[in-house]
N, C-alpha and C positions, 0 to 999 in steps of 0.2 A: 611399478608405474611412477613416473615423476610428474608431480602436479604443481602447477603455478597458481597460487591463490592471489586474487587481486582484491583491492578495497577491504583489506582485513583490519580488524580491531582486536584488542586484547581478548575480548570475549569470544571472538571467532577462533583464535588460537587455542584458548582453553577448551572449548567444547569439541573442536575438531581433533585436537591431540588426544583427548579422552576417547572419542569414537574410533580413532585410528589405531588404537591398541589391538583392535580385532583384525586389521588389514596390514598394518606396517607399510603403508605407502610412503614414498619419499616426497614430502610436502615442503614447498618453499613459500613462505608468506610474504606478500608485498603489500605495504600500506597504500601504495599509489593506486589510483583508479586505472582501469583498462581503457585505453583510448589509442588514437593514432600514433601518439608519441611513445607510449609505454608498451605497445604490443610487441616490440622487439625483445622485451624481457622474456617472452615465451620460448625463445630459442633453447634447444636442448631439453625441452619438456615434452611430455606425451599428452597431457591434459591441461586445460585451462579451466579454472573455477571462477565464476564471475557472479557479481551481485547486481542489484536492481539499478544502480546508477552508473554501472560500467557501460561503455559505448561499444557495441559490437556491430558497427556499420560495415559497409563493403570493404573499405580500406583496411580496417582492423582485421576483418576475416581473411582478407588476402594475405596479410602479414602472418597471421596464425597458420594459414594453410601452407605458406612458403616455409614456415619454420617447422613443419611436420606435425602440427597439432591435428589430432584426429577426433577429439571429443571436447565439447564445451559443456561443462557441468554447471548448470545454474543452481545456486543455492537460494532459489526463490520460486514462487509459483508463477509469477508473471514472466512473459518473455517478449513483451512489446519493444524492448531495447535491443533486440536481435534482428538483423536482416535475414530472415529465414529463407528467403528465395536464394540469396547468395550462399548461405550455408549449404543448402541443398545442391546448388550448382558445384560447389567445391567438394562435396561429399563429406562435409563436416557434420558429425552427429551432435545433436543438441538434446540434453536431458534436463529435467527440472524437478522441483519438489512441489507437487500439486497440493499436498495436504500436510502441513507441518503442525499447526494447531489452530483450527478455525475458531476455537473457543477464545484464544488470545485476542484475535482481531475483533471478534463479536463483542467480547467484554469491554474492550477499549472503546468500541463504538458507543456502548451504553454509558461508559464513564464520561465520554465527551458530552453526550446528551444531558446527563445529570449535572455535570459541572457547569455547562453553559446555562442551563435552566435555573439552577439554584445559586449561581455565581460563587461556587465553592472557591475558585482560584482567587477571586477578589476578597472574599471573606477571610481567607487564610492570611493575606498580607495585612488586612485591617486589624485582625486580632493580634498579630505580632507587634503592631504599633499601639496596642491597648485601645483600639477604636472598636467599640461594640455596637455602634449605630447600625440600624437595619435599612436605612434609606438607601435605595438603589440596588437592593438585593432581592427584590420581589420576583418570585418565580410563578409557575403554574403547575397544577396537578397534571401528571401524565395520565392518570386514570380517566378514561373516557375520551381521550384525544386519539387522533388517527395518525399512524406512521405509515409512510409509503416507502417500500423497499424496492429499489431498482436493482434487480439481480437477486435471485433466490437460490443460489448455490448453497453449499454447506454453511458458509458464514452468514449469509442472509437469513437462512432458515433458523440458525441459532439465535440471531438477533430477534427474530419474530417470536421464538419460544420464550426468550427472556422477557420481552416487553409485553407479551400476552399475560405474563404473571403480574404485570403492573396494571392490568385492566385496560390496555390500549386496544383500539381497533387496528387490525393489521391488513394493509393492502400490499399487493405485490405485482410487479411487472417483470416479465421474463419471456423471451422468445421461446424458451424451452421449459414449460411449467413442470413442476415436480410434485408428485402426489404427497410427499412428506411435508409440504409447506402448510403451516398452520395459520392460514389467512385466506383472504379473498383475492383471486387474480382479477385484475382490471386492465384496460388499455392505458397507455402512458398518459394521455390527456386527462383521463378521470383521476388517475393517481396524483397528477400535478395539482388538479383543482381541489381535491378533497383532503389532502394531507396537511396536517399541522407540522409534521416533521418529515423530511425526505432524506433517506440514507442510501448511499451508493455502494453497491456490492457486486458490480459487474466488471468483467475484464475490459481492458482498454484495447479497442481495435478500430477499424475505419468506421464502423457503424456507431460506436459509442463515444468516439472522440467528440468532446464538447457537447455531450448530451444535455448538460446544464448550460444553457446559453440565453441570450436576450429573449428569444421567443418563448422558450420553456419557462423562464422565470416570470414572464408576463402572465402566464396561466396559473401561477401559484397563489395561494392565499396571502393576504397582507400579513407581514410579520412571521412568515414561515421560517422554520429552522432547517438548515441544510448541513448534512454531515457527510464527509468523504474520508473513508479509511481504506479506499481501494487503490486508485491510480489518479495522479494529479491531472492528467490530460482529459479526464471526464468532465472537468469544469473549465469553462471559459472564464478565466480570472477577471478580465476586464468587465465582462458582463455582470459578474458577481459583485464587483466593486460598485458598479452603477446601481445594482439592486440594494446594496447596503446604504449607499448615499440617499436613495429615494425612500428608504425604510420599507421597501417591499420585502427585503430579507431582514428578519429580526434577529437571527442568530446564525453564526457560521462556525462550524467545527471542522478542522482539517488535521489529518495526520499525514497527508500527502500534498504535494504542490507541483504543478506542471513544470516548473523550472527549478526543481529542488536539487538537481545534480551537483551543483557547486556550493550548496548550503547545508543540506541535511547530512548527518553522521559526522560532522566536523565541529570542533570547538572554535567558534568565531567570536567569542566574547570580548576579545581585545581588538577586534577589527571592525571596520565600517563595511556594512553590506551594501554593495552597489546595485542591487536589484531593486529598483524603485517601486516595482509592482508589489513585491513581497513586503517591503517596508510600509507601503501604503496599507496593505492588509493588516499589518500588526498595529496600525494606528487606531483601528476601530475598537471601541470598548466592548462590542458584542461579538468579537471574533476570538476564538481560542484555537491556537495552533500547537500541535506537538510534532516532534521531528521524526516522523516515520517510525514510531515505537510500538505501533499496534501489535506487531509480531513478537515483541521483546519479552518473552517469558522463558523460564528455565525449560519448561516442557517443549516449547516451540524450537528453541535453539538446539535442544537434544535431538529432536526429530529431524531438523534440518541437517545437522551433521551426520546422523546415522543414514538418512535417506540419500544424501549426496554421495557419501562414500560407497553405499551399496550400489548406487547407479554406476559409479566408476568400476566397481568390482564386477558387475554384470557385463559391462562393456568389455572389460579385459578378458573375461571368460566366455565372451560371445553367448551370453545367456539372455533369454527373452526379458526385455525390460518394459514394464508397463508405463514408465515415466518418460518415454521418448517423445520429443516435440517434432523433430525431423531426423 
């Protein structure tokens, strides 16, 4: 099988080359993102492997189909960047990696909460400048506070288990409750009203798009902390900016951003970012943003590589694959 990998970095090459020793697939790595201009690169390949910020819209899928691609192997859990209806129309099979390391994302969620609360990122730079003053670094005890988890899949449940150890009260909202959730299920309005911290762990779809918006923010506690390590489109960024300006939102921690496609995973340190909304977010002292690194652990990258190649192997051998999207 000849596989065209898009949006690849050195770490992708390292982990996939190691995992590929078992299969010996013919892999070609492209640093460029998959989009309408680069889809032509898929010619003479059997499979396309794509990541979260690749664009698999109708035009891209048509090019892939015209080039003879039969399988799109996503090396991610989410698939909101794929036009699934078109993929089904063209007979393109789509597979994903539903579980790479929920612990990685859950632990990063807690890291954002702790860093925002105790101002770890600010303290680090102060100490490097021999400034040991504590003014402006005041936090609060997590013990006894309430966290509301929107989405209680594997990641949400792990976050609940971790923060239960801190002595927090755990609320959850999910259209599909899980018996393993170590907390109290409530409706969304109650979660918004009672939570000191709100953390997002739900997939992005038509129902959850901008679930955090002007109306939902108005129902939250003053000074609420909002954390998003799931998908950027869950948050209406303009509404959150207004919430920050009015001080309704006291803390914001993001590992994802709804317009991250041309920003995250790239070194733009010597360039000017022309996304005014993103730049505005970074100007707030109570906002902490990481560049979609929640998944970025050795364990997760190993699982992503192994599962992705196993998905391709199962497709090649017409073996039942539990990771099929369409």
